[in-house]
DSSP file (Angstrom, degrees, kcal/mol; ACC not computed):
  #  RESIDUE AA STRUCTURE BP1 BP2  ACC     N-H-->O    O-->H-N    N-H-->O    O-->H-N    TCO  KAPPA ALPHA  PHI   PSI    X-CA   Y-CA   Z-CA
    1    1 A X              0   0    0      0, 0.0     2,-0.3     0, 0.0    27,-0.0   0.000 360.0 360.0 360.0 135.6  -28.6   39.2   65.6
    2    2 A X        -     0   0    0      1,-0.0     2,-0.5     2,-0.0     0, 0.0  -0.600 360.0-138.0 -77.4 130.2  -31.2   38.5   62.9
    3    3 A X        +     0   0    0     -2,-0.3    26,-0.0     1,-0.1    -1,-0.0  -0.804  26.9 171.7 -90.1 125.5  -31.3   34.8   61.8
    4    4 A X        -     0   0    0     -2,-0.5    -1,-0.1     2,-0.2     3,-0.1   0.672  38.7-130.4-107.5 -22.3  -31.7   34.6   58.0
    5    5 A X        +     0   0    0      1,-0.3     2,-0.2     0, 0.0    -2,-0.1   0.468  61.5 140.2  80.1   0.6  -31.3   30.9   57.3
    6    6 A X        -     0   0    0     25,-0.0    24,-0.5     1,-0.0     2,-0.4  -0.473  41.6-152.5 -78.6 148.6  -28.7   31.9   54.6
    7    7 A X  E     -a   30   0A   0     -2,-0.2     2,-0.3    -3,-0.1    24,-0.2  -0.984  13.4-158.2-119.2 132.8  -25.6   29.9   54.1
    8    8 A X  E     -a   31   0A   0     22,-3.2    24,-2.9    -2,-0.4     2,-0.4  -0.757  10.4-154.7-110.8 157.3  -22.5   31.7   52.7
    9    9 A X  E     -a   32   0A   0     -2,-0.3     2,-0.7    22,-0.2    24,-0.2  -0.995   4.7-162.9-128.1 123.9  -19.4   30.5   50.9
   10   10 A X  E     -     0   0A   0     22,-2.7    25,-0.6    -2,-0.4     2,-0.4  -0.895  13.3-162.7-108.9 102.4  -16.2   32.6   51.1
   11   11 A X  E     +a   35   0A   0     -2,-0.7     2,-0.3    22,-0.1    25,-0.2  -0.707  48.5  36.6 -89.9 132.0  -14.0   31.5   48.2
   12   12 A X        -     0   0    0     23,-2.0    23,-0.3    -2,-0.4     2,-0.3  -0.836  68.3-110.7 128.7-165.7  -10.3   32.4   48.5
   13   13 A X        +     0   0    0     -2,-0.3     2,-0.3    22,-0.1     3,-0.1  -0.908  37.3 133.6-156.3 174.2   -7.6   32.8   51.0
   14   14 A X    >   -     0   0    0     -2,-0.3     3,-1.7     1,-0.1     4,-0.3  -0.880  66.0 -61.5 153.0 178.5   -5.6   35.5   52.6
   15   15 A X  T 3  S+     0   0    0     -2,-0.3     4,-0.3     1,-0.3     3,-0.2   0.668 126.0  51.8 -67.5 -16.7   -4.2   37.0   55.8
   16   16 A X  T 3> S+     0   0    0      1,-0.2     4,-2.9     2,-0.1    -1,-0.3   0.335  78.0 103.0-100.0   7.6   -7.7   37.6   57.3
   17   17 A X  H <> S+     0   0    0     -3,-1.7     4,-2.5     1,-0.2     5,-0.2   0.929  83.2  43.6 -58.1 -50.2   -9.0   34.1   56.7
   18   18 A X  H  > S+     0   0    0     -4,-0.3     4,-2.4     1,-0.2    -1,-0.2   0.883 114.1  51.5 -65.8 -37.0   -8.7   33.0   60.3
   19   19 A X  H  > S+     0   0    0     -4,-0.3     4,-2.6     2,-0.2    -1,-0.2   0.927 110.4  49.2 -62.4 -44.5  -10.1   36.2   61.6
   20   20 A X  H  X S+     0   0    0     -4,-2.9     4,-2.5     2,-0.2    -2,-0.2   0.908 110.7  50.0 -62.8 -42.4  -13.1   35.8   59.2
   21   21 A X  H  X S+     0   0    0     -4,-2.5     4,-2.4    -5,-0.2    -1,-0.2   0.932 112.0  47.9 -60.8 -45.3  -13.7   32.2   60.4
   22   22 A X  H  X S+     0   0    0     -4,-2.4     4,-2.8     1,-0.2    -2,-0.2   0.906 112.0  49.3 -63.0 -42.0  -13.6   33.3   64.0
   23   23 A X  H  X S+     0   0    0     -4,-2.6     4,-2.2     2,-0.2     6,-0.2   0.898 110.1  51.7 -64.1 -40.2  -16.0   36.2   63.4
   24   24 A X  H  X>S+     0   0    0     -4,-2.5     5,-2.6     2,-0.2     4,-0.5   0.938 113.0  44.2 -61.5 -46.8  -18.3   33.9   61.5
   25   25 A X  H ><5S+     0   0    0     -4,-2.4     3,-1.1     1,-0.2    -2,-0.2   0.935 112.9  51.5 -62.6 -46.4  -18.4   31.4   64.5
   26   26 A X  H 3<5S+     0   0    0     -4,-2.8    -1,-0.2     1,-0.3    -2,-0.2   0.852 114.8  42.8 -60.1 -36.4  -18.7   34.2   67.0
   27   27 A X  H 3<5S-     0   0    0     -4,-2.2    -1,-0.3    -5,-0.2    -2,-0.2   0.441 112.0-117.6 -92.1  -0.3  -21.7   35.7   65.2
   28   28 A X  T <<5 +     0   0    0     -3,-1.1     2,-0.3    -4,-0.5    -3,-0.2   0.779  58.4 157.4  71.7  26.1  -23.3   32.3   64.5
   29   29 A X      < -     0   0    0     -5,-2.6     2,-1.1    -6,-0.2    -1,-0.2  -0.627  44.0-132.6 -86.3 142.6  -23.1   32.7   60.7
   30   30 A X  E     +a    7   0A   0    -24,-0.5   -22,-3.2    -2,-0.3     2,-0.4  -0.775  45.7 153.2 -93.9  93.2  -23.1   29.7   58.5
   31   31 A X  E     -a    8   0A   0     -2,-1.1     2,-0.4   -24,-0.2   -22,-0.2  -0.989  32.2-151.3-128.2 128.6  -20.2   30.4   56.1
   32   32 A X  E     -a    9   0A   0    -24,-2.9   -22,-2.7    -2,-0.4     2,-0.6  -0.818   4.2-161.3 -97.3 134.4  -18.1   27.7   54.4
   33   33 A X  E     +     0   0A   0     -2,-0.4   -22,-0.1   -24,-0.2     3,-0.1  -0.803  19.5 165.1-118.2  86.9  -14.5   28.5   53.6
   34   34 A X  E     -     0   0A   0     -2,-0.6     2,-0.2     1,-0.3   -23,-0.1   0.531  42.2-128.8 -81.7  -4.4  -13.3   26.1   50.9
   35   35 A X  E     -a   11   0A   0    -25,-0.6   -23,-2.0   -23,-0.3    -1,-0.3  -0.570  61.4  -9.3  87.5-158.8  -10.1   28.0   50.0
   36   36 A X  S    S-     0   0    0    -25,-0.2     2,-0.2    -2,-0.2   -25,-0.0  -0.460  74.8-111.4 -74.2 145.3   -9.3   28.9   46.4
   37   37 A X        -     0   0    0     -2,-0.1    -1,-0.1     1,-0.1     3,-0.1  -0.578  22.8-137.4 -71.6 138.4  -11.4   27.4   43.6
   38   38 A X  S    S-     0   0    0     -2,-0.2     2,-0.3     1,-0.1    -1,-0.1   0.772  72.9 -12.8 -74.7 -24.9   -9.2   25.0   41.6
   39   39 A X  S  > S-     0   0    0      1,-0.0     4,-1.9    -3,-0.0     3,-0.4  -0.957  78.1 -84.1-163.1 177.1  -10.4   26.1   38.2
   40   40 A X  H  > S+     0   0    0     -2,-0.3     4,-2.5     1,-0.2     5,-0.2   0.807 121.6  59.5 -64.9 -29.2  -13.0   28.1   36.3
   41   41 A X  H  > S+     0   0    0      2,-0.2     4,-2.0     1,-0.2    -1,-0.2   0.895 106.2  47.7 -66.1 -38.6  -15.5   25.2   36.3
   42   42 A X  H  > S+     0   0    0     -3,-0.4     4,-2.4     2,-0.2    -2,-0.2   0.898 110.3  51.9 -68.9 -39.3  -15.4   25.2   40.1
   43   43 A X  H  X S+     0   0    0     -4,-1.9     4,-2.6     1,-0.2    -2,-0.2   0.939 109.9  50.1 -58.8 -46.6  -15.9   29.0   40.2
   44   44 A X  H  X S+     0   0    0     -4,-2.5     4,-2.8     1,-0.2    -2,-0.2   0.882 108.6  52.5 -61.1 -39.5  -18.9   28.5   37.9
   45   45 A X  H  X S+     0   0    0     -4,-2.0     4,-1.3     2,-0.2    -1,-0.2   0.938 110.3  47.5 -62.9 -46.0  -20.4   25.8   40.1
   46   46 A X  H  < S+     0   0    0     -4,-2.4     3,-0.4     1,-0.2     4,-0.4   0.945 115.2  45.4 -58.8 -48.0  -20.2   28.1   43.2
   47   47 A X  H >< S+     0   0    0     -4,-2.6     3,-1.6     1,-0.2    -2,-0.2   0.925 110.7  52.2 -64.4 -44.5  -21.7   31.0   41.3
   48   48 A X  H 3< S+     0   0    0     -4,-2.8    -1,-0.2     1,-0.3    -2,-0.2   0.720 108.6  51.5 -67.9 -19.9  -24.5   28.9   39.8
   49   49 A X  T 3< S+     0   0    0     -4,-1.3    -1,-0.3    -3,-0.4     2,-0.2   0.501  97.6  94.8 -87.3  -5.5  -25.5   27.6   43.2
   50   50 A X    <   -     0   0    0     -3,-1.6     3,-0.1    -4,-0.4   -42,-0.1  -0.552  58.4-160.5 -92.5 151.0  -25.6   31.1   44.6
   51   51 A X  S    S+     0   0    0      1,-0.4    24,-0.5    -2,-0.2     2,-0.3   0.681  84.0   1.6 -93.6 -25.3  -28.6   33.4   45.0
   52   52 A X  E     -b   75   0B   0     22,-0.2     2,-0.5     2,-0.0    -1,-0.4  -0.976  64.9-133.0-160.2 148.1  -26.4   36.5   45.2
   53   53 A X  E     -b   76   0B   0     22,-2.6    24,-2.6    -2,-0.3     2,-0.5  -0.940  17.3-164.8-108.3 127.7  -22.7   37.4   45.1
   54   54 A X  E     +b   77   0B   0     -2,-0.5     2,-0.4    22,-0.2    24,-0.2  -0.958   8.7 178.4-111.2 123.7  -21.4   39.7   47.8
   55   55 A X  E     +b   78   0B   0     22,-2.8    24,-1.9    -2,-0.5     2,-1.3  -0.756   5.1 172.7-129.1  85.2  -18.0   41.3   47.0
   56   56 A X        +     0   0    0     -2,-0.4     2,-0.2    22,-0.2    22,-0.1  -0.449  24.7 155.6 -91.6  63.9  -16.9   43.6   49.8
   57   57 A X        -     0   0    0     -2,-1.3     3,-0.1    22,-0.1    39,-0.1  -0.598  42.1-155.3 -94.6 150.6  -13.4   44.3   48.6
   58   58 A X  S    S+     0   0    0      1,-0.3     2,-0.3    -2,-0.2    -1,-0.1   0.673  85.8  16.1 -90.6 -21.1  -11.3   47.3   49.4
   59   59 A X        +     0   0    0     22,-0.1     2,-0.3    20,-0.0    -1,-0.3  -0.925  67.6 160.6-158.1 124.9   -9.1   47.0   46.2
   60   60 A X        -     0   0    0     -2,-0.3    22,-0.4    -3,-0.1    -3,-0.0  -0.994  34.0-146.2-145.6 148.2   -9.6   45.0   43.0
   61   61 A X  S    S-     0   0    0     -2,-0.3    -1,-0.1    21,-0.1    22,-0.0   0.856  88.6 -32.0 -80.2 -38.1   -8.3   45.1   39.5
   62   62 A X        -     0   0    0     20,-0.1    21,-3.9    21,-0.1    22,-0.4   0.765  62.4-132.4-105.0 -84.0  -11.5   44.0   37.9
   63   63 A X    >>  -     0   0    0     19,-0.2     3,-1.1    20,-0.2     4,-0.8   0.537  25.7-175.3 -88.9 135.0  -13.0   42.1   39.6
   64   64 A X  H 3> S+     0   0    0      1,-0.3     4,-2.3     2,-0.2     3,-0.4   0.820  78.8  70.0 -62.0 -33.3  -13.8   39.5   37.0
   65   65 A X  H 3> S+     0   0    0      1,-0.2     4,-2.4     2,-0.2    -1,-0.3   0.802  92.4  59.9 -60.0 -27.5  -16.0   37.5   39.5
   66   66 A X  H <> S+     0   0    0     -3,-1.1     4,-2.4     2,-0.2    -1,-0.2   0.950 108.4  43.1 -61.8 -48.6  -18.6   40.3   39.2
   67   67 A X  H  X S+     0   0    0     -4,-0.8     4,-2.4    -3,-0.4    -2,-0.2   0.877 111.8  54.6 -65.9 -37.9  -18.9   39.7   35.5
   68   68 A X  H  X S+     0   0    0     -4,-2.3     4,-0.8     2,-0.2    -1,-0.2   0.920 110.0  46.4 -62.4 -43.2  -19.0   36.0   36.0
   69   69 A X  H ><>S+     0   0    0     -4,-2.4     5,-2.6     1,-0.2     3,-0.9   0.926 111.5  51.3 -64.4 -43.9  -21.8   36.3   38.4
   70   70 A X  H ><5S+     0   0    0     -4,-2.4     3,-1.8     1,-0.3    -2,-0.2   0.888 105.7  55.7 -60.9 -38.2  -23.7   38.6   36.1
   71   71 A X  H 3<5S+     0   0    0     -4,-2.4    -1,-0.3     1,-0.3    -2,-0.2   0.731 107.4  50.5 -66.1 -21.3  -23.3   36.1   33.2
   72   72 A X  T <<5S-     0   0    0     -3,-0.9    -1,-0.3    -4,-0.8    -2,-0.2   0.265 119.5-112.4 -97.0  10.0  -24.9   33.5   35.4
   73   73 A X  T < 5S+     0   0    0     -3,-1.8     2,-0.6     1,-0.2    -3,-0.2   0.802  70.9 143.0  62.2  31.8  -27.9   35.9   36.2
   74   74 A X      < -     0   0    0     -5,-2.6    -1,-0.2    -6,-0.1    -2,-0.2  -0.911  51.0-126.0-103.2 117.8  -26.8   36.2   39.8
   75   75 A X  E     -b   52   0B   0     -2,-0.6   -22,-2.6   -24,-0.5     2,-0.4  -0.211  25.8-146.6 -60.2 155.2  -27.3   39.6   41.3
   76   76 A X  E     -b   53   0B   0    -24,-0.2     2,-0.4    42,-0.1   -22,-0.2  -0.966  17.8-167.4-129.3 139.3  -24.2   41.3   42.9
   77   77 A X  E     +b   54   0B   0    -24,-2.6   -22,-2.8    -2,-0.4     2,-0.3  -1.000  31.7 158.4-119.7 127.0  -23.7   43.6   45.8
   78   78 A X  E     -bc  55  93B   0     14,-2.6    16,-2.2    -2,-0.4   -22,-0.2  -0.957  44.0-103.8-147.1 160.9  -20.2   45.1   45.8
   79   79 A X        -     0   0    0    -24,-1.9     2,-2.4    -2,-0.3    16,-0.2  -0.523  53.7 -94.9 -79.7 157.7  -18.0   47.9   47.0
   80   80 A X  S    S+     0   0    0     -2,-0.2     2,-0.3    14,-0.1    -1,-0.1  -0.378  77.3 131.6 -80.1  67.7  -17.1   50.5   44.4
   81   81 A X    >   -     0   0    0     -2,-2.4     3,-2.3   -22,-0.1     4,-0.2  -0.805  64.0 -18.7-114.6 157.4  -13.7   49.1   43.3
   82   82 A X  T 3  S-     0   0    0    -22,-0.4     3,-0.4    -2,-0.3   -19,-0.2  -0.197 130.1 -14.9  52.6-129.6  -12.4   48.5   39.8
   83   83 A X  T >> S+     0   0    0    -21,-3.9     3,-1.5     1,-0.2     4,-1.2   0.437 105.9 106.4 -86.1  -0.3  -15.1   48.3   37.2
   84   84 A X  H X> S+     0   0    0     -3,-2.3     4,-2.4   -22,-0.4     3,-1.0   0.888  77.9  50.0 -50.1 -49.9  -17.9   48.0   39.7
   85   85 A X  H 34 S+     0   0    0     -3,-0.4    -1,-0.3     1,-0.2    -2,-0.1   0.761 111.6  51.7 -63.0 -20.6  -19.2   51.5   39.3
   86   86 A X  H <4 S+     0   0    0     -3,-1.5    -1,-0.2    -4,-0.1    -2,-0.2   0.693 121.4  27.6 -85.6 -19.9  -19.3   51.0   35.5
   87   87 A X  H << S+     0   0    0     -4,-1.2     2,-0.4    -3,-1.0    -2,-0.2   0.618 107.5  68.5-120.6 -16.8  -21.2   47.8   35.5
   88   88 A X  S  < S-     0   0    0     -4,-2.4     2,-0.1    -5,-0.3     5,-0.1  -0.838  77.2-118.9-108.2 145.0  -23.5   47.7   38.5
   89   89 A X    >   -     0   0    0     -2,-0.4     3,-2.3     1,-0.1     4,-0.3  -0.382  36.2-103.0 -72.6 159.3  -26.5   49.9   39.2
   90   90 A X  G >  S+     0   0    0      1,-0.3     3,-1.6     2,-0.2    -1,-0.1   0.808 118.2  64.6 -54.8 -33.9  -26.4   52.2   42.3
   91   91 A X  G 3  S+     0   0    0      1,-0.3    -1,-0.3   -14,-0.0    17,-0.1   0.578 104.7  48.1 -69.5  -5.0  -28.7   49.9   44.4
   92   92 A X  G <  S+     0   0    0     -3,-2.3   -14,-2.6   -15,-0.1     2,-0.4   0.383  97.4  82.1-110.9   0.5  -26.0   47.2   44.2
   93   93 A X  B <   +c   78   0B   0     -3,-1.6     2,-0.4    -4,-0.3   -14,-0.2  -0.908  50.8 168.2-113.5 133.8  -23.0   49.4   45.2
   94   94 A X        -     0   0    0    -16,-2.2   -14,-0.1    -2,-0.4     3,-0.1  -0.988  35.8-116.9-145.6 132.5  -22.1   50.2   48.8
   95   95 A X        -     0   0    0     -2,-0.4     2,-2.3   -16,-0.2     6,-0.1  -0.187  64.0 -72.0 -55.6 162.8  -19.1   51.7   50.4
   96   96 A X  S    S+     0   0    0    -39,-0.1     2,-0.4     4,-0.1    -1,-0.2  -0.371  88.3 130.3 -69.5  82.9  -17.4   49.3   52.8
   97   97 A X     >  -     0   0    0     -2,-2.3     4,-2.7     1,-0.1     5,-0.2  -0.942  46.6-154.7-135.3 110.9  -20.0   49.3   55.5
   98   98 A X  H  > S+     0   0    0     -2,-0.4     4,-2.6     1,-0.2     5,-0.2   0.869  93.0  48.7 -57.8 -42.3  -21.1   45.8   56.6
   99   99 A X  H  > S+     0   0    0      2,-0.2     4,-2.1     1,-0.2    -1,-0.2   0.916 113.3  46.6 -66.3 -42.3  -24.5   46.9   57.9
  100  100 A X  H  > S+     0   0    0      2,-0.2     4,-2.0     1,-0.2    -2,-0.2   0.885 112.8  50.0 -68.2 -37.5  -25.4   48.9   54.7
  101  101 A X  H  X S+     0   0    0     -4,-2.7     4,-2.7     2,-0.2    -2,-0.2   0.928 109.4  51.8 -63.7 -43.6  -24.2   46.0   52.5
  102  102 A X  H  X S+     0   0    0     -4,-2.6     4,-2.8    -5,-0.2    -2,-0.2   0.895 108.2  52.2 -59.8 -39.8  -26.3   43.6   54.6
  103  103 A X  H  X S+     0   0    0     -4,-2.1     4,-2.7     2,-0.2    -1,-0.2   0.911 109.8  48.5 -61.9 -42.5  -29.3   45.9   54.0
  104  104 A X  H  X S+     0   0    0     -4,-2.0     4,-2.4     2,-0.2    -2,-0.2   0.933 112.7  48.0 -63.2 -45.6  -28.7   45.9   50.3
  105  105 A X  H  X S+     0   0    0     -4,-2.7     4,-2.6     1,-0.2     5,-0.2   0.941 112.8  48.7 -59.2 -47.9  -28.5   42.1   50.2
  106  106 A X  H  X S+     0   0    0     -4,-2.8     4,-2.0     1,-0.2    -2,-0.2   0.917 110.5  50.9 -59.4 -45.7  -31.6   41.8   52.3
  107  107 A X  H  X S+     0   0    0     -4,-2.7     4,-1.2     1,-0.2    -1,-0.2   0.918 112.9  45.4 -59.6 -44.6  -33.5   44.2   50.0
  108  108 A X  H  < S+     0   0    0     -4,-2.4     7,-0.4     1,-0.2     3,-0.2   0.915 115.0  46.5 -66.9 -43.4  -32.5   42.3   46.9
  109  109 A X  H  < S+     0   0    0     -4,-2.6    -1,-0.2     1,-0.2    -2,-0.2   0.780 115.9  45.5 -72.5 -25.6  -33.3   38.8   48.3
  110  110 A X  H  < S+     0   0    0     -4,-2.0     2,-0.8    -5,-0.2    -1,-0.2   0.641 102.7  67.3 -92.1 -14.9  -36.7   39.9   49.7
  111  111 A X     X  -     0   0    0     -4,-1.2     4,-2.8    -3,-0.2     5,-0.2  -0.850  62.3-172.2-110.0  97.4  -37.9   41.8   46.7
  112  112 A X  H  > S+     0   0    0     -2,-0.8     4,-2.6     1,-0.2     5,-0.2   0.850  85.0  51.7 -61.1 -37.1  -38.5   39.2   43.9
  113  113 A X  H  > S+     0   0    0      2,-0.2     4,-2.3     1,-0.2    -1,-0.2   0.913 112.3  46.2 -68.1 -39.8  -39.2   41.8   41.2
  114  114 A X  H  > S+     0   0    0      2,-0.2     4,-2.6     1,-0.2     5,-0.2   0.916 112.2  52.2 -63.6 -43.3  -36.0   43.7   42.1
  115  115 A X  H  X S+     0   0    0     -4,-2.8     4,-2.3    -7,-0.4    -2,-0.2   0.937 111.8  44.9 -58.1 -48.5  -34.1   40.4   42.1
  116  116 A X  H  X S+     0   0    0     -4,-2.6     4,-2.5     2,-0.2     5,-0.2   0.894 112.2  51.9 -65.3 -40.5  -35.4   39.5   38.7
  117  117 A X  H  X S+     0   0    0     -4,-2.3     4,-2.7     1,-0.2    -1,-0.2   0.925 112.0  46.0 -62.0 -44.5  -34.7   42.9   37.3
  118  118 A X  H  X S+     0   0    0     -4,-2.6     4,-2.2     2,-0.2    -2,-0.2   0.879 111.1  53.1 -67.3 -37.3  -31.1   42.8   38.5
  119  119 A X  H  X S+     0   0    0     -4,-2.3     4,-1.5    -5,-0.2    -2,-0.2   0.944 114.9  40.5 -60.2 -48.5  -30.6   39.3   37.2
  120  120 A X  H  X S+     0   0    0     -4,-2.5     4,-1.8     1,-0.2    -2,-0.2   0.888 113.1  53.7 -69.8 -39.7  -31.8   40.3   33.7
  121  121 A X  H  X S+     0   0    0     -4,-2.7     4,-2.7    -5,-0.2    -1,-0.2   0.881 106.5  54.0 -61.9 -38.5  -29.9   43.6   33.8
  122  122 A X  H  X S+     0   0    0     -4,-2.2     4,-2.5     1,-0.2    -1,-0.2   0.906 105.7  52.2 -62.6 -41.8  -26.7   41.8   34.6
  123  123 A X  H  X S+     0   0    0     -4,-1.5     4,-0.7     1,-0.2    -1,-0.2   0.896 112.7  45.3 -61.5 -39.9  -27.2   39.5   31.6
  124  124 A X  H >< S+     0   0    0     -4,-1.8     3,-0.8     1,-0.2     4,-0.4   0.938 113.7  48.8 -68.2 -47.0  -27.6   42.5   29.3
  125  125 A X  H >< S+     0   0    0     -4,-2.7     3,-1.1     1,-0.2    -2,-0.2   0.891 107.3  54.3 -60.9 -41.9  -24.6   44.4   30.9
  126  126 A X  H >< S+     0   0    0     -4,-2.5     3,-1.9     1,-0.2     4,-0.3   0.679  87.1  80.8 -73.0 -15.8  -22.2   41.6   30.7
  127  127 A X  G X< S+     0   0    0     -3,-0.8     3,-1.6    -4,-0.7    -1,-0.2   0.835  81.5  65.8 -58.0 -32.0  -22.8   41.0   26.9
  128  128 A X  G <  S+     0   0    0     -3,-1.1    -1,-0.3    -4,-0.4    -2,-0.2   0.694 100.6  51.3 -64.4 -16.2  -20.4   43.9   26.2
  129  129 A X  G <  S+     0   0    0     -3,-1.9    -1,-0.3    -4,-0.2    -2,-0.2   0.440  79.9 118.7 -99.9  -1.7  -17.6   41.7   27.7
  130  130 A X  S <> S-     0   0    0     -3,-1.6     4,-3.1    -4,-0.3     5,-0.3  -0.418  76.7-114.8 -63.6 141.7  -18.4   38.7   25.5
  131  131 A X  H  > S+     0   0    0      1,-0.2     4,-2.7     2,-0.2     5,-0.2   0.867 110.6  43.9 -51.2 -53.8  -15.4   37.9   23.4
  132  132 A X  H  > S+     0   0    0      1,-0.2     4,-2.3     2,-0.2    -1,-0.2   0.924 117.8  45.9 -62.3 -44.5  -16.8   38.6   19.9
  133  133 A X  H  > S+     0   0    0     -6,-0.2     4,-2.4     2,-0.2    -2,-0.2   0.914 113.4  49.3 -64.7 -43.0  -18.5   41.8   21.0
  134  134 A X  H  X S+     0   0    0     -4,-3.1     4,-2.3     2,-0.2    -2,-0.2   0.907 111.8  48.3 -64.1 -42.0  -15.4   43.0   22.9
  135  135 A X  H  X S+     0   0    0     -4,-2.7     4,-2.9    -5,-0.3    -1,-0.2   0.905 111.0  51.4 -65.1 -41.3  -13.2   42.3   19.8
  136  136 A X  H  X S+     0   0    0     -4,-2.3     4,-2.8    -5,-0.2    -2,-0.2   0.935 111.2  47.1 -61.1 -46.0  -15.6   44.1   17.6
  137  137 A X  H  X S+     0   0    0     -4,-2.4     4,-2.2     2,-0.2    -1,-0.2   0.900 112.9  49.5 -62.9 -40.0  -15.7   47.2   19.8
  138  138 A X  H  X S+     0   0    0     -4,-2.3     4,-2.2     2,-0.2    -2,-0.2   0.930 112.3  47.4 -64.4 -45.5  -11.9   47.2   20.0
  139  139 A X  H  X S+     0   0    0     -4,-2.9     4,-2.4     1,-0.2    -2,-0.2   0.907 111.2  51.5 -63.2 -42.2  -11.6   46.9   16.2
  140  140 A X  H  X S+     0   0    0     -4,-2.8     4,-2.1     1,-0.2    -1,-0.2   0.903 109.7  49.8 -61.2 -41.1  -14.1   49.7   15.7
  141  141 A X  H  X S+     0   0    0     -4,-2.2     4,-2.1     1,-0.2    -1,-0.2   0.898 110.2  50.4 -65.2 -40.0  -12.2   51.9   18.1
  142  142 A X  H  X S+     0   0    0     -4,-2.2     4,-2.6     2,-0.2    -2,-0.2   0.898 108.7  52.5 -64.7 -39.2   -8.9   51.2   16.3
  143  143 A X  H  X S+     0   0    0     -4,-2.4     4,-2.0     2,-0.2    -2,-0.2   0.915 108.5  50.5 -61.7 -43.0  -10.6   52.1   13.0
  144  144 A X  H  X S+     0   0    0     -4,-2.1     4,-0.6     1,-0.2    -1,-0.2   0.912 111.9  47.4 -60.2 -43.2  -11.7   55.4   14.4
  145  145 A X  H >< S+     0   0    0     -4,-2.1     3,-0.8     1,-0.2    -2,-0.2   0.907 111.3  50.7 -64.8 -41.9   -8.2   56.1   15.6
  146  146 A X  H 3< S+     0   0    0     -4,-2.6    -1,-0.2     1,-0.2    -2,-0.2   0.828 112.2  47.7 -66.3 -32.2   -6.7   55.2   12.2
  147  147 A X  H 3<        0   0    0     -4,-2.0    -1,-0.2     1,-0.2    -2,-0.2   0.487 360.0 360.0 -88.7  -3.2   -9.1   57.4   10.3
  148  148 A X    <<        0   0    0     -3,-0.8    -1,-0.2    -4,-0.6    -2,-0.2   0.468 360.0 360.0 -97.8 360.0   -8.6   60.5   12.5
């Protein structure tokens, strides 16, 4: 196993929590499991302390945490669930394959120019979800519908 020196934080809970803890210990990974974040300020603290967000989910409605990370200029690697294919570039999306996801994470963290490009691209992409911009787009779409 390759030693990276990275420390991970897995925020949340669920039926696989104990399995994940055991796998982390067995593989010698440094992962902290604090449970659910108590509020949005705590979520923001976790994200702002992060170098990258990894979201290997099989099913998500959003996921909002992707947009939150992008708003903090934190690159994201995620599985193609919810809005992920609409907001992340292909080099950040990976089917649920742990080795391939690890390769994507490694590539982003080791290539500073790629890291910076993804950080800046995320800030641009997430602007469309900013409240004023989103309301304007919604109002414009309603006007188009009303006039057609």
